[in-house]
C-alpha positions in Angstrom: -164.0 -91.5 -39.4 -161.4 -94.0 -38.3 -159.6 -94.2 -35.0 -155.9 -95.1 -34.9 -154.3 -97.5 -32.4 -152.4 -94.6 -30.9 -155.6 -93.4 -29.2 -155.5 -96.4 -26.8 -154.5 -95.4 -23.3 -152.9 -97.8 -20.9 -150.0 -100.2 -20.4 -149.6 -104.0 -20.1 -152.6 -104.8 -22.2 -153.5 -108.5 -22.0 -153.4 -109.9 -25.5 -153.7 -113.6 -24.7 -156.1 -115.4 -27.1 -159.4 -116.6 -25.8 -159.5 -120.2 -24.7 -161.0 -122.1 -27.6 -162.2 -125.0 -25.4 -163.8 -122.6 -23.0 -165.5 -120.6 -25.7 -166.4 -123.3 -28.2 -169.4 -122.6 -30.4 -170.7 -125.4 -32.6 -173.0 -124.9 -35.7 -172.1 -121.3 -36.4 -173.9 -121.3 -39.6 -177.2 -120.2 -38.1 -175.9 -117.1 -36.4 -175.9 -113.6 -38.0 -172.7 -111.7 -38.2 -171.8 -109.8 -36.2 -173.7 -110.7 -33.0 -173.5 -110.7 -29.3 -173.2 -114.2 -27.7 -173.6 -115.1 -24.0 -172.1 -118.3 -22.6 -174.5 -119.8 -20.1 -171.8 -121.8 -18.3 -169.7 -118.8 -17.6 -172.7 -116.8 -16.3 -173.5 -119.7 -13.9 -169.8 -119.9 -12.9 -169.8 -116.2 -12.1 -172.8 -116.6 -9.9 -171.1 -119.4 -8.0 -167.9 -117.4 -7.6 -169.6 -114.4 -6.1 -171.6 -116.6 -3.8 -168.3 -118.1 -2.5 -166.8 -114.7 -2.1 -169.7 -113.4 -0.1 -169.9 -116.5 2.1 -166.2 -116.1 2.9 -166.7 -112.6 4.3 -170.2 -112.7 5.7 -171.2 -116.4 6.1 -174.3 -115.4 8.2 -175.8 -113.8 5.1 -173.8 -114.8 2.1 -175.7 -114.2 -1.1 -178.3 -112.4 0.9 -175.9 -109.4 0.9 -176.1 -109.1 -2.8 -178.1 -106.5 -4.6 -176.7 -106.7 -8.1 -176.8 -103.8 -10.5 -178.6 -105.0 -13.6 -177.4 -102.2 -15.9 -174.6 -104.5 -17.1 -176.8 -107.1 -18.7 -180.2 -105.4 -19.1 -181.6 -108.9 -19.6 -184.7 -110.7 -18.5 -182.9 -114.0 -19.0 -180.1 -113.0 -16.6 -182.5 -111.6 -14.1 -184.3 -115.0 -14.0 -180.9 -116.7 -13.6 -180.2 -114.5 -10.6 -183.6 -115.0 -9.1 -183.1 -118.8 -9.4 -179.8 -118.4 -7.6 -181.5 -117.0 -4.6 -180.9 -113.3 -5.3 -184.1 -111.5 -4.3 -183.2 -107.8 -4.5 -181.7 -105.7 -7.3 -180.3 -102.3 -8.2 -181.1 -100.5 -11.4 -181.1 -97.2 -13.3 -184.5 -95.9 -14.7 -184.0 -97.9 -17.9 -184.2 -101.3 -16.2 -187.0 -100.6 -13.8 -189.8 -101.9 -16.0 -187.9 -105.0 -16.8 -187.4 -105.9 -13.1 -191.1 -105.3 -12.4 -192.1 -107.4 -15.4 -190.0 -110.3 -14.0 -191.8 -110.1 -10.6 -189.0 -108.5 -8.6 -190.5 -107.0 -5.5 -187.4 -105.4 -3.8 -185.4 -102.9 -5.9 -183.4 -99.7 -5.6 -183.5 -97.2 -8.3 -180.0 -95.6 -8.1 -180.7 -92.4 -9.9 -182.0 -89.0 -8.7 -185.8 -89.0 -8.8 -186.6 -86.1 -11.2 -189.8 -86.2 -13.1 -190.9 -88.5 -14.7 -188.9 -91.0 -12.8 -190.5 -90.0 -9.5 -193.9 -90.5 -11.0 -192.9 -93.9 -12.4 -191.7 -95.0 -8.9 -194.9 -93.8 -7.2 -197.1 -95.5 -9.8 -195.2 -98.8 -9.3 -195.8 -98.6 -5.5 -199.5 -97.8 -6.0 -199.9 -100.9 -8.3 -198.2 -103.5 -6.1 -198.8 -103.6 -2.3 -195.9 -106.1 -1.8 -193.3 -104.0 -3.7 -190.4 -102.6 -1.7 -188.9 -99.9 -3.9 -186.2 -97.5 -2.8 -185.4 -94.2 -4.3 -182.3 -92.1 -4.2 -182.2 -88.7 -2.5 -179.3 -86.3 -2.0 -180.9 -82.9 -1.8 -184.2 -81.2 -0.9 -185.0 -80.8 -4.6 -185.0 -84.6 -5.0 -187.3 -84.9 -2.0 -189.7 -82.3 -3.5 -190.0 -84.3 -6.7 -190.5 -87.6 -4.9 -193.0 -86.2 -2.4 -195.1 -84.6 -5.2 -195.3 -88.0 -6.9 -196.1 -89.7 -3.7 -198.9 -87.2 -2.9 -200.4 -87.7 -6.4 -200.7 -91.5 -5.9 -201.4 -91.3 -2.1 -198.5 -93.7 -1.4 -195.4 -93.8 0.9 -192.0 -94.0 -0.8 -188.8 -95.4 0.8 -185.6 -93.5 0.1 -181.9 -93.9 0.6 -179.7 -90.9 1.1 -176.9 -91.0 -1.5 -173.7 -90.3 0.3 -170.6 -89.2 -1.6 -167.7 -91.3 -0.3 -165.2 -90.2 -2.9 -166.6 -90.6 -6.4 -167.9 -87.0 -6.6 -170.6 -87.8 -9.2 -173.8 -87.8 -7.2 -174.6 -87.6 -3.5 -173.7 -85.2 -0.8 -170.7 -85.1 1.6 -171.0 -87.3 4.6 -170.9 -84.3 6.9 -174.1 -82.9 5.4 -176.3 -86.1 5.5 -177.6 -85.6 9.0 -178.8 -82.0 8.3 -180.5 -83.1 5.1 -182.3 -85.9 6.8 -183.5 -83.7 9.6 -184.7 -81.1 7.1 -186.7 -83.8 5.2 -188.1 -85.4 8.4 -189.2 -82.0 9.8 -190.9 -80.7 6.7 -194.6 -81.3 6.4 -194.3 -81.6 2.6 -192.5 -84.8 3.0 -194.7 -86.9 5.3 -195.1 -89.6 2.7 -191.3 -90.1 2.4 -189.8 -92.8 4.6 -186.1 -92.8 5.3 -184.7 -96.4 4.9 -180.9 -96.0 4.9 -177.8 -94.9 3.0 -176.3 -95.5 -0.4 -172.5 -95.1 -0.9 -171.1 -95.9 -4.3 -167.3 -96.1 -4.5 -166.9 -95.5 -8.2 -163.5 -94.0 -7.7 -162.1 -97.3 -6.4 -160.5 -98.8 -9.5 -156.8 -99.2 -8.8 -154.9 -102.2 -10.3 -153.2 -102.6 -7.0 -155.3 -104.6 -4.6 -153.7 -103.0 -1.6 -154.8 -99.6 -2.8 -158.4 -100.9 -3.5 -158.5 -102.2 0.1 -157.3 -98.9 1.5 -159.8 -97.0 -0.7 -162.7 -99.2 0.5 -161.8 -98.8 4.1 -161.5 -95.1 3.7 -164.9 -94.9 2.0 -166.6 -97.1 4.6 -165.0 -95.1 7.4 -166.7 -92.0 5.9 -170.0 -93.9 5.8 -169.5 -95.2 9.4 -169.2 -91.5 10.6 -172.6 -90.8 9.0 -174.1 -93.9 10.7 -172.6 -92.7 14.0 -174.2 -89.3 13.7 -177.6 -90.8 12.9 -177.3 -93.2 15.8 -176.6 -90.3 18.1 -179.8 -88.6 16.8 -181.6 -91.9 17.5 -182.5 -92.3 13.8 -182.7 -96.0 12.8 -180.9 -97.0 9.6 -182.6 -100.0 8.0 -179.9 -100.7 5.3 -176.7 -99.5 3.7 -176.1 -100.2 0.0 -172.4 -100.0 -1.0 -169.8 -101.1 -3.4 -169.3 -101.4 -7.2 -167.5 -104.4 -8.7 -163.9 -103.5 -7.9 -164.5 -102.6 -4.3 -167.6 -104.4 -3.1 -166.0 -107.3 -1.2 -163.5 -105.0 0.5 -166.3 -102.6 1.5 -168.2 -105.6 2.9 -165.1 -106.7 4.8 -164.6 -103.3 6.3 -168.2 -103.0 7.5 -168.4 -106.5 8.9 -165.1 -106.0 10.7 -166.5 -103.0 12.5 -169.1 -105.1 14.3 -171.1 -102.1 15.3 -173.3 -101.6 12.3 -176.9 -102.6 13.1 -178.0 -102.0 9.6 -178.5 -104.5 6.9 -175.4 -104.4 4.7 -175.9 -104.9 0.9 -173.3 -104.7 -1.9 -174.2 -103.8 -5.5 -171.7 -104.9 -8.1 -172.9 -105.3 -11.7 -170.1 -106.2 -14.1 -169.2 -109.5 -12.4 -172.1 -111.2 -14.2 -170.5 -110.8 -17.7 -167.0 -109.5 -16.9 -164.7 -107.7 -19.3 -161.1 -107.2 -20.2 -160.8 -103.9 -18.4 -161.7 -105.4 -15.1 -159.8 -108.6 -15.9 -156.6 -106.6 -16.2 -157.4 -105.0 -12.9 -158.3 -108.3 -11.1 -157.1 -111.1 -13.3 -159.2 -114.2 -13.4 -161.6 -113.1 -10.7 -164.6 -113.8 -12.8 -165.1 -115.3 -16.3 -165.7 -113.4 -19.5 -169.3 -114.5 -20.4 -170.5 -112.1 -23.1 -168.5 -112.0 -26.3 -168.8 -110.5 -29.8 -168.8 -112.8 -32.8 -167.7 -111.3 -36.1 -166.4 -112.5 -39.5 -163.5 -111.6 -41.7 -164.9 -109.4 -44.5 -161.7 -108.4 -46.3 -157.9 -108.9 -46.3 -156.4 -105.6 -47.5 -152.8 -106.9 -47.2 -151.1 -110.2 -46.3 -150.9 -109.6 -42.6 -154.2 -107.7 -42.1 -157.8 -108.6 -41.9 -160.9 -106.5 -41.6 -163.9 -107.6 -39.5 -167.5 -106.8 -40.2 -167.9 -105.0 -36.8 -166.9 -101.5 -35.7 -167.2 -99.3 -32.6 -170.9 -98.9 -33.1 -171.1 -102.4 -31.7 -168.5 -102.4 -28.9 -168.0 -99.8 -26.2 -164.9 -97.8 -27.0 -164.9 -95.6 -23.9 -162.2 -97.8 -22.2 -160.1 -98.2 -25.3 -159.9 -100.7 -28.2 -160.7 -104.4 -27.9 -157.6 -106.6 -27.7 -158.5 -110.2 -26.9 -159.5 -112.5 -29.7 -160.1 -116.2 -30.4 -157.2 -116.1 -32.9 -153.7 -115.5 -31.4 -151.4 -112.8 -32.5 -154.0 -110.2 -33.6 -154.0 -106.6 -32.6 -156.2 -103.7 -33.6 -154.6 -101.0 -35.8 -157.7 -99.1 -36.9 -161.4 -99.0 -36.2 -164.3 -97.1 -37.6 -168.1 -97.3 -37.1 -168.5 -100.5 -39.1 -165.0 -101.9 -39.4 -162.3 -103.3 -37.1 -158.9 -103.7 -38.8 -156.5 -106.2 -37.2 -152.9 -106.9 -37.9 -150.8 -110.1 -37.3 -147.1 -110.1 -36.8 -146.8 -112.7 -39.5 -149.1 -113.7 -42.3 -152.6 -114.3 -40.9 -154.2 -117.6 -41.7 -157.8 -116.3 -41.4 -159.7 -116.2 -44.6 -162.7 -114.2 -45.8 -165.8 -115.5 -44.1 -163.9 -117.0 -41.1 -165.3 -116.3 -37.6 -163.5 -114.4 -34.8 -164.6 -114.0 -31.2 -163.9 -110.7 -29.4 -163.9 -110.0 -25.7 -165.4 -106.5 -24.9 -163.1 -104.0 -23.2 -166.1 -102.5 -21.4 -169.1 -104.8 -21.3 -171.8 -102.5 -20.0 -171.9 -100.1 -22.9 -171.2 -102.9 -25.3 -174.3 -104.8 -24.3 -176.3 -101.6 -24.6 -175.4 -101.4 -28.3 -177.2 -104.7 -29.0 -180.9 -105.4 -29.4 -180.5 -109.1 -28.8 -178.0 -111.8 -28.0 -177.6 -115.5 -28.7 -177.2 -117.9 -25.8 -174.5 -120.6 -26.0 -175.4 -123.6 -23.8 -173.1 -125.7 -21.7 -172.3 -128.0 -24.6 -171.2 -125.2 -26.9 -174.5 -125.2 -28.9 -175.9 -121.8 -29.8 -179.6 -121.3 -29.4 -180.7 -119.8 -32.7 -183.7 -118.0 -31.3 -182.3 -114.8 -30.0 -183.0 -113.4 -26.6 -183.7 -109.7 -26.0 -181.5 -107.2 -24.3 -184.8 -106.4 -22.7 -184.0 -103.0 -21.2 -182.0 -101.5 -23.9 -184.7 -99.3 -25.4 -186.6 -98.6 -22.1 
């Protein structure tokens, strides 16, 4: 089944061609088509950019505030890059847990309700590594029951963060109910192996294209969180850490909490997409980070004079945020896609011939990466490494 261009939602789509100098690839002949390519220089630049952003808001801690979500890249190689950059704590979903443990990460937060068998996997990890600091997510008594049963089975203590809903309405509980839940857990003898370590507040609803609105949303979300912190302080309950902020709002969340000056807890922010970036976020926040993971495909057919068909379809790029729309060749636009084909049209006659290569920027990089088993690294000189690297956590 094909999807027509009319399905695309949104205005002011950025159709600028990708910079050929920035995304130069030499010796293409050894690469399969299609494939996922990652540009090492752009990954390194994104790490430098986020370090500068964090230093500007919280110079006392800087990169120490960062607990990046690894679901975007799912890669051992990127994890090592982040470790080398001084990042020592991570956030993940269950799929990436084993990857982080295999890479020697000893401070991680599993941001997912701990139903079985996840609760058992967390408890086993704690039992196998005395130095591991792993934090689970809890937002109801049922979660605590699952986590406590796993902790009892392994005779271990497990840290948890209470997931607080500050506006996304996906997981978590309302701020007004956090104190009651915490008291219920602390007073129940079934949960003596569970240790409260802080709060998690993901602002997934903060995705306006207007920065003023993003700032206002972040401040409102953090004010909700601050009310929880105040209630717990009144109850003389210490809060070790708060983990907040997705990619659009993390810096504004950090600014809001630092500006308060009364938060004794360790503040951590947990963006993920910044490491690879995509055109969806680049339209929202132009040029903030660099596109680092692109798709490489070839022209497989030319149905008519001004159309080409690529050997890649939506089975290989995440379609949930609309069609791809930035290419290495100017003047192209998608007119139709199917599982294995992407049909592009040019305003005039297209110079691309059958067999020619085209680079494509993902619209939503997180699901796009998850569609690939491996990627090819392009080094700082534009030379692709012909030995593929695994998208390690894809099939976990």
